[in-house]
Steps between C-alpha positions, in 0.01 A plus 500: 500500500338790686699633792178592681129546455320831514357524850258794534601774738184447704613149593845628587346745746324218684802273517781504751774555248812308601805695395779288359862494608606667173346768281587284202292197593210379287225616735638855514531527123151353469366793703690742275336345195160527667550872557599548137207301363255676731626839379482399134143372540344757734695828470422668165693813598820296542496369143790662315553305181313734266807545281651215301855580604793303637851596615774439244631195688354261754623192683316178419486315832308197370244330721492331840541161332758614245699793640743677268683831480561667165479844349229562240427791267147627537452516122481119509214503754131582489468874571267438795717234666484545880826566683618568854736787586755497783568796727819456700819658628809434292749520783859616482629211289336496157625158394189343350418726205433477127803588290533541125720193472248260657172614340514237224595219739225594747239462226586129508527459875600702804720292732372500855842616618462816287196632688471625855306324773240777478439434130482125564241560772304732270496233229366247749221733613414587139448132418289453814276788391437320173689758290779407261692826449698717739654846457806595706686823427852365546434196279275655233691825433856490365724657763834547322420693179562850639137538592347484152270206576416646841400830337258325265349274763468768768271697271243221538549427870148615584369232267733229632351521849161647414411225251642210700263237633657543841823637647698291748658721766810354666467718811719280719789451258801714583658428164452252219721235656274440800168412341163581653340158568611451857453276800318650796365423845136476398382463859588862576238632258269204454139568608343264749143417595367492855160364606230743600539598867135600521332162455631153578482266204430780253604438140605862469863596547722806478794550268789669679742701285846619593473827302247713318540511125623858489772421756615206290526728196680777689752271670581269211446717192520873571806457722684278253797610291306396192212740571737793553694445177452784250437278197246293693280807552377499142506121471252452784291795382472377142442130570128410502567215744777442753599168654737599779738252664626602845695313767191394693207503256390532140272797433268595216412848379276630221251784460225299672672274752787509744561163662759283674533132585349562842235729349431314173175689431650836579376764735159505660322780683663409830858476375583859602682525169677826429374542146748777422778240503313239301576388147143582396552867586825515304318364195216749547748788522645392168152474348428860601825611342437334164127572471461647149189692611702701750842529342821577682421873491228450762687223683827674584459434871497119446812538282677698769394236749655233279824696483508552877470124556743418222771731629490330839620179331861405438698484176836329470583714196397863554478571128207253483281760669293587192536163329354309796170691482488511123255209474230676703552820301472309172173343613351836601620658176356215295157512666456876545688638201679752723863598432760381752833674541771433758276380783222755448208564269459780245154593626334789682674384815854540364567824696445316828706204379793731424478647850658192654741514792702243690404431861797515728854575394558416131821333395712599202373449151623159383800495267324266258207637305173395661233745384464853359560782747133602512395155626467386861705195400811710429616528860597252764336532836196411699136535411365769270206733554301660220312826461558840660601477865369844593166497326415715200250525223394230258533712187721335240777729377637298208421228250701184436586497130714188480708271713739215430710286730697189408552250780840332490490177295650323800642706786682192631750538217564866576402617152269776388363590162583834342152632431330836494285516808334767701178676583362781285268745673305796365435789737614838629830561676561770757840591644521453874753561772554267792616679814681280749576560865820671608661163556415398145288211624125497452272721296372825645295631208427445133471826305313537170490847342614646828221343703545226757302186424488155651370215286658205668807389685822548302719190503841514336616222272745257660857557387636305206759227574863607493 
């Protein structure tokens, strides 16, 4: 049994789409499948399955006619088996997770009572899209083995989302217990047609919309708690396709199309769309960053832009600061061959990267290890700026010889690995004296060999925790 037929987007544009009372109804999921099929058939740049790779574990959700839930090992599947990934907020109560003691039992069946409403909804959408396998972090990564499984799986996070057929974004789910397929008042957003006021009896009509597409995206997606979650930043960047469930509408985003239920064909020239906020632009920014012809050495401004956006997001666990962007870094490293170290790149631009400073008043350094002291991720505080604040020359004064940083295997368990890490630089050192004001606050002059110089603003390190 097919849950829907593939209706071309052109026909959708001409129809007066009747929104349903729930985002989980057949007609809504039919539209989602149409978006996916249209992208697969007409968007070559969105095709991501060039590697025959699968996550270690997936959830077999069965089909629409025969739904099931069970854990499967990817070694038992075809290496190019399509799968859907879920991007969601865990919430404060992490009840529905994979534990060491239930791995074997879950390979037989996963009781419905053992999964959250969000995972159940994701399984339903996966079946409706015609895909059999689903990846969910809390159910496909063992959560109680002191972070060992998490450490292994997090190394491949850029592949988990980047090679997925599509990523479901539960933007309206506060935590896993709520689910994201919700009832709604469809009449508040439903488009309506009115007859032409210019000619009596005309067959032409006008379609009246409640909001432009960019306003729908801003209100329902960019302002959601999901969008502003730190881990979600790399998930939505890496995913080739996003199917976003909000309280009022379902939205679609890929490199070529941004659409919603009330704008099923996406933006047109008269949508007044703010393209800077669109999903297409986010994908294009990532493409610039990972372009092997340019390399990160000539694309440091895009990387800084990524960091600026990322640091405006929220992390429940502060020590996740490097780990939550690790997937994007791994992708860039894999495609460009550049060396990544502690949130920065060992390229010609390293001097500017090391000249980071916290905007506003920095807080104390966290008690738990987060990042090496030379990294922007080592301090708590607001946003971070890069490069010299007072100008200066572009001449490089040192070379990066080597760098090594080990991200915690799982910061949630409060453990760190004892490893040798640091940044080795080759260059010349000159003794300098920093003269402060009489009050001891602020820098008056920097003296080198008895001469006053000013390279950039001097910002003291925040004090260590007591």
